[in-house]
C-alpha positions, 0 to 999 in steps of 0.5 A: 370555965376555962378553955384553950382549943387547938386547931389546924393540925393535920397531914402534910408533906415534908417542906409544906407549911402548916398553920396552928391556932389556938383560941382561949375561952372562960377568961383572958390572957392579955397579960400572960405569956403563952406557949406551944409544946409538943410531944412525941409518942413515950416522950415528955412534952417539949418547949417549941415557942413561946411569946410574951403577953404583948408580942414583943419577945419570942423564944423558940427551941433550936430545932424549930428557930427559923422555921416556926413563927409564933404570934398572938392576937389578944383582941381574939384571945388567940395565939398562933403557931406558922410552921414552915419546912415541915420535917417528918420529926416535926410529927408530934401532938401540938399543945398551946399553954397559958401561964397562970401568972402575969408579966412573966417571960414564957418558960421552956418548962411545962409550969403552965396552968392551962393547956389545950388538949392537943392538935395531931401534926403528922409530916410525910417524907 
């Protein structure tokens, strides 16, 4: 069974940093784009960052550009999200996602086949 498991969420203060990790099991995603989304209460999940299979192309939401960095380690079936200069408005449940098809650039839409269960990030002022 394919699983994506996020970790690294927690409670931090504004201006702090946090690193989220997502490990896949059940299959590899070496050829698939992966992404991070986040969801605020009462809202749909929104795109945060995406990365191609080889890590050569990345994409970020305007709200996190310059503060967040997505990376991956295919040998470990791992995708990470480094978050810096966190703001209270970054508070959300963060999800990792994997594309069902190979060779595509990450999409900013919720068109990913595989999703983790999410990890809570809370930023206090």
